[in-house]
Structure formats: C-alpha cells, structure tokens
C-alpha positions in Angstrom: 157.3 67.2 101.9 154.0 65.9 100.4 153.8 62.6 98.7 151.0 61.2 96.7 150.0 57.5 96.8 147.3 55.6 95.0 145.4 53.0 96.9 142.5 51.2 95.3 142.2 53.8 92.6 142.1 56.7 95.1 144.8 59.3 95.4 146.0 59.9 99.0 148.1 62.9 99.9 150.5 62.2 102.8 152.3 65.0 104.5 155.7 64.0 105.9 157.9 66.3 107.9 161.5 65.9 108.8 162.2 67.5 112.1 165.6 68.5 113.5 166.8 66.5 116.4 166.1 69.5 118.7 162.5 69.7 117.7 162.0 65.9 117.9 163.4 66.0 121.5 161.3 69.0 122.5 158.1 67.4 121.2 158.9 64.2 123.1 159.7 66.1 126.2 156.5 68.1 126.0 154.4 65.0 125.6 156.1 63.5 128.7 155.6 66.7 130.7 151.9 67.0 129.7 151.3 63.4 130.6 153.0 64.0 134.0 150.9 67.1 134.6 147.7 65.1 134.0 148.8 62.1 136.0 150.2 64.0 139.0 148.3 63.7 142.3 148.7 65.7 145.4 152.1 65.7 147.1 150.7 63.2 149.7 149.4 60.9 146.9 152.7 61.0 145.1 154.7 60.4 148.3 152.5 57.4 149.2 154.0 55.5 146.3 157.3 55.3 148.3 155.7 53.5 151.3 157.0 55.9 153.9 160.6 55.9 152.6 160.4 59.6 151.8 158.4 62.5 153.1 156.3 64.9 151.1 158.9 67.5 151.9 161.7 65.4 150.4 159.6 64.6 147.4 158.8 68.3 147.0 162.5 69.2 147.1 163.2 66.6 144.4 160.3 67.8 142.2 161.2 71.5 142.5 164.9 70.8 142.0 164.2 68.9 138.8 161.8 71.5 137.6 164.6 74.0 138.0 166.9 71.8 135.9 164.2 71.7 133.2 163.9 75.5 133.2 167.7 75.9 133.0 167.9 73.5 130.1 165.0 75.3 128.3 166.7 78.6 128.8 169.9 77.3 127.2 167.9 75.9 124.3 165.8 79.0 123.7 168.4 81.7 124.3 169.8 81.7 120.8 166.3 82.1 119.4 165.3 85.2 121.5 165.4 88.5 119.6 168.1 90.9 120.8 167.2 94.5 121.4 
C-alpha cells in the first residue's frame, strides 16, 4: 500500500506493507540469528561466560541441539511452499 502525505508543501510517498504473522516472525527470527552469528565467539569464548559451570562440549551440545530444533521448525514452515514433482 502506498500513501501520499504533504509536509511543508512537499509530497511524500510512503510505502507501507502489511505482513502476515508468519512473515513477521520469520523476519524477526532472521534478524536475531544474523545478530547471533555476528556476535558469536569461539566455543571457548562462549563457554567462558558461564564461569566454569559448563564445558565447551556441553555448550556445543546445547548449540547443536537447538540448531536442529530451528531446522526442524523451518522444515515444517517451508514444507507447504515447496513445489511437488
């Protein structure tokens, strides 16, 4: 949807979009994941935040397990949009 506004005698075009809840959630999730990817340190750096309460191996299991959950959720979301042969 495009709306036109006048401000101090100048016409301003403003594009507004209305996204479905699915798209809004995917966009937010992508921003979070991109930020996490930029902020991520080495496994040792990340484990150091826990002051020795967990090992890099435990942290790695948690990271990999949650990455698998993300992939499964994405598969459920995208499956209906994939073309069938």
